[in-house]
N, C-alpha and C positions, 0 to 999 in steps of 0.2 A: 314868333309864336307858339303860346305852350299849347300842347296835344291835351288835351281832355283824358283822364284816367278813367277807364271803362273796368267796374268791380265785377266779375263772375262770379254767382251766387255758389256753393261750394258742393248743393246737389248737382250742379250742370257740371261740372269738374270730376263727381264719381262717376256721375251718365258716361260721360265721354270716353273717359279711366275703361270702362266695364265695355261699352262699346266698341272699342279699339282692342281692350285683350279680348274681347270673344270671334272679334272678327280674324285676329293673326289666331287663333284657334284651330276657326273652321278653315283658313289657309291651309295650313301644318297636317289639321287631318285630312284635307285634300289630297295633299302632295303623297301622305301615307296608308290614305286609304281606309283613314280609320272616322266612323261614325260616333259623333258626339252630341246626344239628344239628350233636350229636358234639363239646359241647362239652366235655363231662369225658373225651373219648375223645385221642388224640395228635394231630388235627388239627383243623381247625375249619372247618366252612360255613357260608359266609354267600350264601343265595341267594334266588328267589321263589317257587320250587315246590317246595321239601323232598327236592332232590335228595342224596344221601350224597358228602361231599366227596371230591376226589380221594386215593388214595391214596396219593399218591405226596407232597400236598403238604401244610405242617404249616395251611396258611392257603389257603382256597380261595375265592376272589370270583365265583359265576355271576349274570349279568344276562343273561344270554336268556330267561328269562322275563320279564324286568319289563317291566310295560306302558308303553309311549308312547317319550319318546327314551332310548336305553341309555347308564350313567353309567357312568365308570372310577375308578381310583384316583388319588387324589391324593395325592403325595408332597410330605411337607414342604418349603417352600419356606423359603431363607433367603437375605442380602442379600450382596455383594461384604462387606462390614462384620461381618456377622454370622459370615459362616463363616472369616474370620481371626480371631475371635472363640473360634471354636471347637479350638483349639489351647493346651494337649493338651486329650485327650481323658477324660471322667471315669474310661473305663474301654477296653480295647482293642473297639475293632468296627469286624474288617476283612468291608466290604463293606457297610455302612452306606453308605446314602442318602440325598440330598438334591436340591433344586433350585435352582440360582442363578439370582435374578431378574434381577441386574445387573449391572454391570462388565465387564472383559474375559471374552467367551466364556460367555456364559449358556448355561445348560444343564442336563441329569442329569450329578452326579456321585457317584462310587464311590472309599470309602475301602479303598488294599490296601497300609495299613500292617498290621505286627504290635506295633505299641506303641504309646502315647499317642499320639507325636507321626504326625497322621494325614495321608497322601497322598491328594490327591484327584486322581483321574481321571476327567478330562470323556468321557461316552460318545459314540463318532464317530456326527454325519448326516452327510450331502451338504450340511450348513450351518453345520456346525460343525469339517469335518475340516481340517486345515492342514499340509504339509508338516513342519514341525518335531513333530506328531505322530506319523509315520511310523515304524514300529519295521523294524530288518533283516530281511531275510526269511528265509528258514530252507530256500528249496529253489526251484527256477527257476522264474519266474513269467512270463506270457502273457494279456496285456492285450488280447481281442480290442475293439481301439476301432470296426469297423465303418462306417459313413460318416460318421461324425462329427468334427466338428473340433475342437481344442483349443490354444489361441493362450494364450502367454506373453507378458506385460507385464513390464518393468523399469525403468518412470517416472523411478521412486525412484531407482535406482543412478545413481554417480556415479564415485565415483574404486575400482572391484574389478571383477569378473570374475563378473555375476549369474547366470551357469549355467554350473559348471565338472563338468568328468569324469573320472577321476584312478585309479591302479590302480599301486604295485610290483611285482605278482605274474605281471603276463603273461607269457609264452613262445612264447605262438603267435594267431595268429587277431589280430583288431581289437577296439580296443575299442569303438568304435561302429560299426556294421554298419546301414547305408541301402540298401535293395532295392528298386528296382520295376521290375514285370512290363506290357509295356505292349503289347497285343493290338489293338487299336481304337484307335490314335491317331488324333484329328477331325484332320484335312486342314488345313494353313491354320496351322494351332498347332502349340504343342513343350509338351514335358512335362519335367520336371526331375524330379532326383533329389533334387538340393540346389541351393537359390538363393538366393542371398546377396544384399544388399541393403543399402547405408550413405548418406544422405543426410544435406541438413540444410544452412543457411549459418552457417559455423562465424567467431564475430565475433571468434576472437584468432587473431593469427600465427603461423608458423612452425609449423603441426602438419601431421602427416601422418598418413592417413588411410589403414587397409590393407585391402582387401575378406578377403583371406586373408593369413595371415603363417605359415609352417609353418619349422620349424627343428628340424633333427634331428642329437643332438651323442652317438651313442652310441661307445663304446669297446670295442673289442676286436679279436681277432687275425683275419686276414683278413674281416673283416667288410665290408659295405657299409651306406655312408648314404645314402639317398637321399630329399630334399625335397617332390619331387612325382614323383608315377608316372600316364603319363596313358595311354590306348590306346582305341583305336576302330575297329571293322569289323564289316563283316556289311551297311552300306547301297552306296549306289549313291556318295555323296560321304563322304568318311570323314576324319574333323579330329580330330588329337589336340588340338591348341589351333589357337582361334578368336580372334583379334582382329578385327573388324569393323571397318568406317569410322567415323573420329572415336572408334574406341576406346583412341585413347591410343600413346603408344608400349610398344617394348619393349626394354631395358636389361640388359646383359649386364656385372657388373665395375664396376658406376658409377651415382649416383641422378642423373646427368646427362646428357645427351647433344645433340649438334652439333642446329643449328638446321633443323628440317625432316629430321629423320636419325627412319622411323620404326624401324629396328633400332639398334643400338649395342652394339656390346663394345668394353669398354675392360680394359687390359692383358692379354689375350687372343688367339686364336686361331678361326680357324670352320674348323672342316674338315668336308669334304664325303666320304663312306665308302661304298664298294658294293662285294656281295658281287661282284659279275659287273659287273669293265669293258666301258669301250665297244669295239669292235673297229673296225679299219679294214681298206682294202683299196685297192690303187693302179691306178694303169691305164700301157695301156700309153705312155702318154705318160711315163712317167718310167722310161721303157726296160724289155726282151722281160726277163722273168723277175724282175724288180723286184717289191719287196715291202717292209713296213713294220711299224711294233711302238708300240702304247700301254703305254706303261711302268707298271709294276705301282703299287696304289694312287692311278691315275687316275681319277676318274669323271665323271659327267656332267656335275657342276660346273663343274668346275677338272682339269686335266692336263697331260701332259709325249707328245707322241709323235714318230715318226721315219721319216722316207720315204729309203727303199736304191735309189736309180738304180744302173742298168748300163746294157747299149749301148743307140744308137738311142734317143735321148730326143728330145720333142718337147715343147714349151712347150702352154700350154694347163690343163686338170684333170691334177691327179697322184693325188690321191687320196679317197678316201669314209671320213668317220668315223663311225657309226653310235651313237647313242645306246645303253642298255639298256634305259634307259624313255622311251617320249615325249612327250613335251611336247603342251601344249593345242593351242598353234599355236609359229610357226619361232621360238624365242628369238635373242637378242642374244649371238652369239661371238665374242670379243674371242680373238686371236690373234698371238702375238709372240713371233721367235728363239727359240732358245736354243741355239745355236750357232753357230759364225762362216759354217758354208757356210748357214747359214738366213738369216742376218743381209746376203749374197750376193744373193739372190735378191727379185725384186720380185714381192707377190703378196695375192691378193684370194681371199676365203671367201663362199658362198653356203650358207646355213644352211635347212632343212626342218623341220619339225617333230619328225622321226626319223634325221639328220644334218644334219653340214653338209661342205661340197664344200671344198679350199683348190685356187686354179688360180694355175701360176704366169705371170708376162706373158712372160718368157723360155723357152728349152728347161735343163734342169738338168745340170752336167756329168755326161759318166759313172762308175759307181762312186763316187758321193757320198753321204754319208749329211748331212740336211737334220732339223735337230730344231730343232721348235716347242713352246710352251708355249699353253694355252690356257683362257680361262672361259669358262663358260656361263652368264647370264642369261635368267631364265626374265619374258616380258612379261606 
């Protein structure tokens, strides 16, 4: 006898499977003391105290009532090779998370792709974050560094500029602004806004080492380019530029200098300018109503002066030239004749820290102008 065939609707099969799975899960949870609540509702809760799952979560795991050591949620683990094999994905899975156990930069990854081709993003931690993982800021950012120190090393860098900053839109202000405020500087020590050091024994010849290299190539109408600007004020002693003993030579216009020359100027001029030039005062030895003049553009360093003699002259001190700014000690003063009358006189000078005097060994001629050039060198 042929048995009749009974067809079971699909919905009854699904319902039977769901009831069986639920029963198995209830038995499992009863054995291990786990409470599974609201399993047929819109969210699922797994806990150990029968609490209602969080209404905002589709899946809520609570181990607060678990006796003994607490337990966590173990995300699926894959190797580097297995991760690469997950391309393409069988379905779009934006937000899919895995933990990569080996290879380059292991850690938690999530998929941000909206296609079947995954785009894995490493969740940044203090152990995994890298410079190339940083994104552009969307607002001003201030990092409060506190009393901590940060050191950058580029030991593998050879033919490159390891640390670079650039801007093609700066209209005013500074690309790099360093500021230090010192109110409790320790006696006998120093502080610096920027400390540069370059060392090492170079095995190759014909190599130049620069501590600072500054080049300004801006063009524009009535513009001014300054490769180096230094200003120092407020202290008892102020140096805009200081080359200490053994600090090397200073050269302008040339990469070489004369032997033992600390300062070299090549194809250029040395200029000393002062807003207020030195003054001159004649004595009665130059004659009654005699006077003198220090020519325009003269300074404490170099210049030209004249003595205008009158009647009843005498040898000896003729005039005193007073510096605009006092030297720390008497300088060396070199005087030479600047006209024929000056060349006819035998003279000598006596310098102090604030002036120098010129003496004639014979009486000057009456109503005659004696002109001299001078150079002053500080000791």
